[in-house]
PDB file of N, CA, C and O in Angstrom:
ATOM      1  N   MET A   1     -30.412 -31.172  19.504  1.00  0.00           N
ATOM      2  CA  MET A   1     -30.161 -29.635  20.250  1.00  0.00           C
ATOM      3  C   MET A   1     -29.151 -29.960  21.409  1.00  0.00           C
ATOM      4  O   MET A   1     -29.213 -31.033  22.011  1.00  0.00           O
ATOM      5  N   ASP A   2     -28.384 -29.164  21.649  1.00  0.00           N
ATOM      6  CA  ASP A   2     -27.366 -29.260  22.521  1.00  0.00           C
ATOM      7  C   ASP A   2     -27.933 -28.436  23.797  1.00  0.00           C
ATOM      8  O   ASP A   2     -28.509 -27.358  23.947  1.00  0.00           O
ATOM      9  N   TRP A   3     -27.433 -29.595  24.733  1.00  0.00           N
ATOM     10  CA  TRP A   3     -27.531 -28.774  26.041  1.00  0.00           C
ATOM     11  C   TRP A   3     -26.436 -28.244  26.585  1.00  0.00           C
ATOM     12  O   TRP A   3     -25.308 -28.434  26.129  1.00  0.00           O
ATOM     13  N   TRP A   4     -26.727 -27.455  27.723  1.00  0.00           N
ATOM     14  CA  TRP A   4     -25.567 -26.801  28.499  1.00  0.00           C
ATOM     15  C   TRP A   4     -24.924 -27.745  29.523  1.00  0.00           C
ATOM     16  O   TRP A   4     -25.676 -28.370  30.270  1.00  0.00           O
ATOM     17  N   SER A   5     -23.828 -27.875  29.603  1.00  0.00           N
ATOM     18  CA  SER A   5     -23.351 -28.613  30.979  1.00  0.00           C
ATOM     19  C   SER A   5     -23.551 -27.668  32.204  1.00  0.00           C
ATOM     20  O   SER A   5     -23.485 -26.447  32.062  1.00  0.00           O
ATOM     21  N   GLU A   6     -23.828 -28.329  33.563  1.00  0.00           N
ATOM     22  CA  GLU A   6     -23.841 -27.522  34.574  1.00  0.00           C
ATOM     23  C   GLU A   6     -22.354 -26.397  34.851  1.00  0.00           C
ATOM     24  O   GLU A   6     -22.441 -25.386  35.547  1.00  0.00           O
ATOM     25  N   VAL A   7     -21.203 -26.787  34.230  1.00  0.00           N
ATOM     26  CA  VAL A   7     -20.057 -26.204  34.573  1.00  0.00           C
ATOM     27  C   VAL A   7     -20.195 -24.726  33.397  1.00  0.00           C
ATOM     28  O   VAL A   7     -19.894 -23.561  33.656  1.00  0.00           O
ATOM     29  N   GLU A   8     -20.689 -25.226  32.229  1.00  0.00           N
ATOM     30  CA  GLU A   8     -20.931 -24.247  31.308  1.00  0.00           C
ATOM     31  C   GLU A   8     -21.909 -23.186  31.771  1.00  0.00           C
ATOM     32  O   GLU A   8     -21.682 -21.978  31.697  1.00  0.00           O
ATOM     33  N   LEU A   9     -23.016 -23.732  32.254  1.00  0.00           N
ATOM     34  CA  LEU A   9     -23.783 -22.610  32.731  1.00  0.00           C
ATOM     35  C   LEU A   9     -23.274 -21.766  33.812  1.00  0.00           C
ATOM     36  O   LEU A   9     -23.476 -20.552  33.825  1.00  0.00           O
ATOM     37  N   GLU A  10     -22.592 -22.406  34.753  1.00  0.00           N
ATOM     38  CA  GLU A  10     -21.914 -21.748  35.984  1.00  0.00           C
ATOM     39  C   GLU A  10     -20.950 -20.372  35.549  1.00  0.00           C
ATOM     40  O   GLU A  10     -20.876 -19.238  36.023  1.00  0.00           O
ATOM     41  N   SER A  11     -20.280 -21.039  34.450  1.00  0.00           N
ATOM     42  CA  SER A  11     -19.113 -20.184  33.972  1.00  0.00           C
ATOM     43  C   SER A  11     -19.805 -18.953  33.445  1.00  0.00           C
ATOM     44  O   SER A  11     -19.383 -17.829  33.718  1.00  0.00           O
ATOM     45  N   LEU A  12     -21.006 -19.184  32.594  1.00  0.00           N
ATOM     46  CA  LEU A  12     -22.064 -18.184  31.999  1.00  0.00           C
ATOM     47  C   LEU A  12     -22.486 -17.498  33.116  1.00  0.00           C
ATOM     48  O   LEU A  12     -22.581 -16.318  32.779  1.00  0.00           O
ATOM     49  N   LEU A  13     -22.788 -17.632  34.272  1.00  0.00           N
ATOM     50  CA  LEU A  13     -23.401 -16.807  35.248  1.00  0.00           C
ATOM     51  C   LEU A  13     -22.626 -16.096  36.094  1.00  0.00           C
ATOM     52  O   LEU A  13     -22.990 -15.017  36.562  1.00  0.00           O
ATOM     53  N   TRP A  14     -21.511 -16.647  36.350  1.00  0.00           N
ATOM     54  CA  TRP A  14     -20.264 -15.650  36.786  1.00  0.00           C
ATOM     55  C   TRP A  14     -20.031 -14.708  35.681  1.00  0.00           C
ATOM     56  O   TRP A  14     -20.090 -13.521  36.001  1.00  0.00           O
ATOM     57  N   LEU A  15     -19.815 -14.941  34.622  1.00  0.00           N
ATOM     58  CA  LEU A  15     -19.357 -13.860  33.784  1.00  0.00           C
ATOM     59  C   LEU A  15     -20.301 -12.593  33.768  1.00  0.00           C
ATOM     60  O   LEU A  15     -19.899 -11.447  33.567  1.00  0.00           O
ATOM     61  N   ASN A  16     -21.801 -13.010  34.040  1.00  0.00           N
ATOM     62  CA  ASN A  16     -22.617 -12.210  33.908  1.00  0.00           C
ATOM     63  C   ASN A  16     -22.512 -11.585  35.282  1.00  0.00           C
ATOM     64  O   ASN A  16     -22.398 -10.361  35.342  1.00  0.00           O
ATOM     65  N   LEU A  17     -22.542 -12.361  36.479  1.00  0.00           N
ATOM     66  CA  LEU A  17     -22.282 -11.405  37.651  1.00  0.00           C
ATOM     67  C   LEU A  17     -21.376 -10.490  37.899  1.00  0.00           C
ATOM     68  O   LEU A  17     -21.692  -9.468  38.508  1.00  0.00           O
ATOM     69  N   VAL A  18     -20.032 -10.722  37.441  1.00  0.00           N
ATOM     70  CA  VAL A  18     -19.112  -9.880  37.007  1.00  0.00           C
ATOM     71  C   VAL A  18     -19.377  -8.394  36.216  1.00  0.00           C
ATOM     72  O   VAL A  18     -19.066  -7.258  36.575  1.00  0.00           O
ATOM     73  N   LYS A  19     -19.933  -8.770  35.249  1.00  0.00           N
ATOM     74  CA  LYS A  19     -20.286  -7.996  34.139  1.00  0.00           C
ATOM     75  C   LYS A  19     -20.968  -7.109  35.021  1.00  0.00           C
ATOM     76  O   LYS A  19     -20.397  -6.064  35.334  1.00  0.00           O
ATOM     77  N   TYR A  20     -22.108  -7.365  35.471  1.00  0.00           N
ATOM     78  CA  TYR A  20     -23.075  -6.440  36.434  1.00  0.00           C
ATOM     79  C   TYR A  20     -22.571  -5.536  37.601  1.00  0.00           C
ATOM     80  O   TYR A  20     -22.939  -4.388  37.851  1.00  0.00           O
ATOM     81  N   ALA A  21     -21.571  -6.362  38.320  1.00  0.00           N
ATOM     82  CA  ALA A  21     -21.298  -6.312  39.606  1.00  0.00           C
ATOM     83  C   ALA A  21     -20.046  -5.107  39.652  1.00  0.00           C
ATOM     84  O   ALA A  21     -19.939  -4.098  40.349  1.00  0.00           O
ATOM     85  N   ASP A  22     -19.227  -5.644  38.665  1.00  0.00           N
ATOM     86  CA  ASP A  22     -17.976  -4.922  38.208  1.00  0.00           C
ATOM     87  C   ASP A  22     -17.563  -4.720  37.091  1.00  0.00           C
ATOM     88  O   ASP A  22     -16.636  -5.398  36.647  1.00  0.00           O
ATOM     89  N   SER A  23     -18.160  -3.721  36.356  1.00  0.00           N
ATOM     90  CA  SER A  23     -18.147  -3.668  35.141  1.00  0.00           C
ATOM     91  C   SER A  23     -16.490  -3.352  34.796  1.00  0.00           C
ATOM     92  O   SER A  23     -16.115  -4.011  33.827  1.00  0.00           O
ATOM     93  N   GLU A  24     -15.598  -2.619  35.296  1.00  0.00           N
ATOM     94  CA  GLU A  24     -14.427  -2.707  35.188  1.00  0.00           C
ATOM     95  C   GLU A  24     -13.634  -3.705  34.980  1.00  0.00           C
ATOM     96  O   GLU A  24     -12.904  -3.790  33.992  1.00  0.00           O
ATOM     97  N   GLN A  25     -13.718  -4.687  36.044  1.00  0.00           N
ATOM     98  CA  GLN A  25     -13.146  -5.931  36.182  1.00  0.00           C
ATOM     99  C   GLN A  25     -13.401  -6.457  34.682  1.00  0.00           C
ATOM    100  O   GLN A  25     -12.505  -6.422  33.839  1.00  0.00           O
ATOM    101  N   PHE A  26     -14.584  -6.906  34.436  1.00  0.00           N
ATOM    102  CA  PHE A  26     -15.279  -7.394  33.197  1.00  0.00           C
ATOM    103  C   PHE A  26     -14.612  -6.934  32.231  1.00  0.00           C
ATOM    104  O   PHE A  26     -14.268  -7.763  31.389  1.00  0.00           O
ATOM    105  N   ALA A  27     -14.185  -5.408  32.008  1.00  0.00           N
ATOM    106  CA  ALA A  27     -13.704  -4.935  30.718  1.00  0.00           C
ATOM    107  C   ALA A  27     -12.565  -5.542  30.948  1.00  0.00           C
ATOM    108  O   ALA A  27     -12.307  -6.281  29.998  1.00  0.00           O
ATOM    109  N   ALA A  28     -11.617  -5.581  31.917  1.00  0.00           N
ATOM    110  CA  ALA A  28     -10.317  -6.011  32.035  1.00  0.00           C
ATOM    111  C   ALA A  28      -9.963  -7.447  31.720  1.00  0.00           C
ATOM    112  O   ALA A  28      -8.882  -7.829  31.274  1.00  0.00           O
ATOM    113  N   PHE A  29     -10.879  -8.098  31.973  1.00  0.00           N
ATOM    114  CA  PHE A  29     -10.900  -9.725  31.585  1.00  0.00           C
ATOM    115  C   PHE A  29     -11.184  -9.687  30.480  1.00  0.00           C
ATOM    116  O   PHE A  29     -10.498 -10.324  29.681  1.00  0.00           O
ATOM    117  N   ALA A  30     -12.160  -9.019  30.088  1.00  0.00           N
ATOM    118  CA  ALA A  30     -12.524  -9.424  28.056  1.00  0.00           C
ATOM    119  C   ALA A  30     -11.207  -8.923  27.628  1.00  0.00           C
ATOM    120  O   ALA A  30     -10.603  -9.722  26.911  1.00  0.00           O
ATOM    121  N   ASP A  31     -10.429  -7.503  27.942  1.00  0.00           N
ATOM    122  CA  ASP A  31      -9.251  -7.127  27.121  1.00  0.00           C
ATOM    123  C   ASP A  31      -8.243  -8.296  27.320  1.00  0.00           C
ATOM    124  O   ASP A  31      -7.358  -8.464  26.481  1.00  0.00           O
ATOM    125  N   GLU A  32      -8.345  -9.086  28.374  1.00  0.00           N
ATOM    126  CA  GLU A  32      -7.029 -10.094  28.592  1.00  0.00           C
ATOM    127  C   GLU A  32      -7.261 -11.089  27.704  1.00  0.00           C
ATOM    128  O   GLU A  32      -6.388 -11.521  26.951  1.00  0.00           O
ATOM    129  N   LEU A  33      -8.796 -11.630  27.753  1.00  0.00           N
ATOM    130  CA  LEU A  33      -8.958 -12.817  26.937  1.00  0.00           C
ATOM    131  C   LEU A  33      -8.647 -12.526  25.297  1.00  0.00           C
ATOM    132  O   LEU A  33      -7.899 -13.247  24.637  1.00  0.00           O
ATOM    133  N   LEU A  34      -9.329 -11.381  24.774  1.00  0.00           N
ATOM    134  CA  LEU A  34      -8.946 -11.402  23.533  1.00  0.00           C
ATOM    135  C   LEU A  34      -7.680 -11.011  23.244  1.00  0.00           C
ATOM    136  O   LEU A  34      -7.346 -11.245  22.083  1.00  0.00           O
ATOM    137  N   GLU A  35      -7.040 -10.597  23.791  1.00  0.00           N
ATOM    138  CA  GLU A  35      -5.409 -10.251  23.895  1.00  0.00           C
ATOM    139  C   GLU A  35      -4.824 -11.933  23.699  1.00  0.00           C
ATOM    140  O   GLU A  35      -4.189 -12.397  22.751  1.00  0.00           O
ATOM    141  N   ARG A  36      -5.206 -12.491  24.722  1.00  0.00           N
ATOM    142  CA  ARG A  36      -4.579 -13.747  24.666  1.00  0.00           C
ATOM    143  C   ARG A  36      -4.967 -14.849  23.593  1.00  0.00           C
ATOM    144  O   ARG A  36      -4.306 -15.796  23.166  1.00  0.00           O
ATOM    145  N   SER A  37      -6.312 -14.402  23.282  1.00  0.00           N
ATOM    146  CA  SER A  37      -6.672 -15.352  21.931  1.00  0.00           C
ATOM    147  C   SER A  37      -6.103 -14.648  20.922  1.00  0.00           C
ATOM    148  O   SER A  37      -6.320 -15.238  19.863  1.00  0.00           O
ATOM    149  N   ALA A  38      -5.502 -13.699  20.770  1.00  0.00           N
ATOM    150  CA  ALA A  38      -5.121 -13.108  19.294  1.00  0.00           C
ATOM    151  C   ALA A  38      -3.231 -13.557  19.432  1.00  0.00           C
ATOM    152  O   ALA A  38      -2.439 -13.717  18.503  1.00  0.00           O
ATOM    153  N   LYS A  39      -3.041 -13.635  20.556  1.00  0.00           N
ATOM    154  CA  LYS A  39      -1.578 -14.514  20.498  1.00  0.00           C
ATOM    155  C   LYS A  39      -1.576 -16.037  20.241  1.00  0.00           C
ATOM    156  O   LYS A  39      -0.617 -16.616  19.732  1.00  0.00           O
ATOM    157  N   THR A  40      -2.508 -16.534  20.558  1.00  0.00           N
ATOM    158  CA  THR A  40      -2.551 -17.823  20.415  1.00  0.00           C
ATOM    159  C   THR A  40      -3.584 -18.251  18.849  1.00  0.00           C
ATOM    160  O   THR A  40      -4.366 -19.182  18.659  1.00  0.00           O
ATOM    161  N   ALA A  41      -3.240 -17.357  18.138  1.00  0.00           N
ATOM    162  CA  ALA A  41      -3.941 -17.485  16.786  1.00  0.00           C
ATOM    163  C   ALA A  41      -3.116 -18.422  15.905  1.00  0.00           C
ATOM    164  O   ALA A  41      -1.901 -18.618  15.955  1.00  0.00           O
ATOM    165  N   THR A  42      -4.144 -19.032  14.980  1.00  0.00           N
ATOM    166  CA  THR A  42      -3.412 -20.046  14.208  1.00  0.00           C
ATOM    167  C   THR A  42      -2.665 -19.307  12.932  1.00  0.00           C
ATOM    168  O   THR A  42      -3.285 -18.559  12.176  1.00  0.00           O
ATOM    169  N   THR A  43      -1.378 -19.581  12.797  1.00  0.00           N
ATOM    170  CA  THR A  43      -0.497 -19.082  11.700  1.00  0.00           C
ATOM    171  C   THR A  43      -0.180 -19.936  10.691  1.00  0.00           C
ATOM    172  O   THR A  43      -0.080 -21.068  11.165  1.00  0.00           O
ATOM    173  N   MET A  44       0.012 -19.923   9.596  1.00  0.00           N
ATOM    174  CA  MET A  44       0.692 -21.070   8.483  1.00  0.00           C
ATOM    175  C   MET A  44       1.503 -20.099   7.642  1.00  0.00           C
ATOM    176  O   MET A  44       1.341 -18.888   7.490  1.00  0.00           O
ATOM    177  N   GLU A  45       2.616 -21.099   7.020  1.00  0.00           N
ATOM    178  CA  GLU A  45       2.937 -20.631   5.919  1.00  0.00           C
ATOM    179  C   GLU A  45       3.143 -21.148   4.633  1.00  0.00           C
ATOM    180  O   GLU A  45       3.549 -22.309   4.669  1.00  0.00           O
ATOM    181  N   VAL A  46       3.008 -20.706   3.565  1.00  0.00           N
ATOM    182  CA  VAL A  46       2.768 -21.223   2.293  1.00  0.00           C
ATOM    183  C   VAL A  46       3.903 -20.626   1.421  1.00  0.00           C
ATOM    184  O   VAL A  46       4.304 -19.463   1.445  1.00  0.00           O
ATOM    185  N   SER A  47       4.409 -21.800   0.533  1.00  0.00           N
ATOM    186  CA  SER A  47       5.348 -21.560  -0.289  1.00  0.00           C
ATOM    187  C   SER A  47       5.023 -21.950  -1.701  1.00  0.00           C
ATOM    188  O   SER A  47       4.102 -22.725  -1.958  1.00  0.00           O
ATOM    189  N   VAL A  48       5.802 -21.396  -2.626  1.00  0.00           N
ATOM    190  CA  VAL A  48       5.374 -21.905  -3.947  1.00  0.00           C
ATOM    191  C   VAL A  48       6.523 -22.364  -4.724  1.00  0.00           C
ATOM    192  O   VAL A  48       7.446 -21.560  -4.847  1.00  0.00           O
ATOM    193  N   ASP A  49       6.604 -23.214  -5.127  1.00  0.00           N
ATOM    194  CA  ASP A  49       7.842 -23.765  -6.209  1.00  0.00           C
ATOM    195  C   ASP A  49       7.349 -23.572  -7.641  1.00  0.00           C
ATOM    196  O   ASP A  49       6.225 -23.810  -8.082  1.00  0.00           O
ATOM    197  N   ALA A  50       8.481 -23.064  -8.312  1.00  0.00           N
ATOM    198  CA  ALA A  50       8.301 -22.825  -9.518  1.00  0.00           C
ATOM    199  C   ALA A  50       8.491 -24.259 -10.191  1.00  0.00           C
ATOM    200  O   ALA A  50       9.495 -24.944  -9.996  1.00  0.00           O
ATOM    201  N   THR A  51       7.264 -24.701 -11.125  1.00  0.00           N
ATOM    202  CA  THR A  51       7.324 -25.950 -11.909  1.00  0.00           C
ATOM    203  C   THR A  51       7.273 -26.074 -13.377  1.00  0.00           C
ATOM    204  O   THR A  51       7.098 -27.047 -14.111  1.00  0.00           O
ATOM    205  N   ARG A  52       7.483 -24.768 -13.613  1.00  0.00           N
ATOM    206  CA  ARG A  52       7.689 -24.398 -15.142  1.00  0.00           C
ATOM    207  C   ARG A  52       6.509 -24.855 -15.855  1.00  0.00           C
ATOM    208  O   ARG A  52       6.623 -25.667 -16.773  1.00  0.00           O
ATOM    209  N   GLY A  53       5.210 -24.319 -15.440  1.00  0.00           N
ATOM    210  CA  GLY A  53       4.014 -24.921 -15.865  1.00  0.00           C
ATOM    211  C   GLY A  53       3.470 -26.288 -15.595  1.00  0.00           C
ATOM    212  O   GLY A  53       2.323 -26.474 -16.002  1.00  0.00           O
ATOM    213  N   GLU A  54       4.240 -27.568 -14.812  1.00  0.00           N
ATOM    214  CA  GLU A  54       3.932 -28.566 -14.696  1.00  0.00           C
ATOM    215  C   GLU A  54       3.050 -28.616 -13.292  1.00  0.00           C
ATOM    216  O   GLU A  54       3.350 -27.815 -12.407  1.00  0.00           O
ATOM    217  N   LEU A  55       2.143 -29.396 -13.117  1.00  0.00           N
ATOM    218  CA  LEU A  55       1.387 -29.529 -11.934  1.00  0.00           C
ATOM    219  C   LEU A  55       1.939 -30.653 -11.289  1.00  0.00           C
ATOM    220  O   LEU A  55       1.485 -31.031 -10.209  1.00  0.00           O
TER     221      LEU A  55
END
């Protein structure tokens, strides 16, 4: 079983405090976080070369 570090627990505490104390600020933070994660999504490029049936 993994245990949470003190830093991780404190981060969760602050997120919950902001969520309940200032829901508009929390919503803006969540939107920014989701937008940032979408911008850093992994992309890849795939190409296919014709081999005339050979592998």
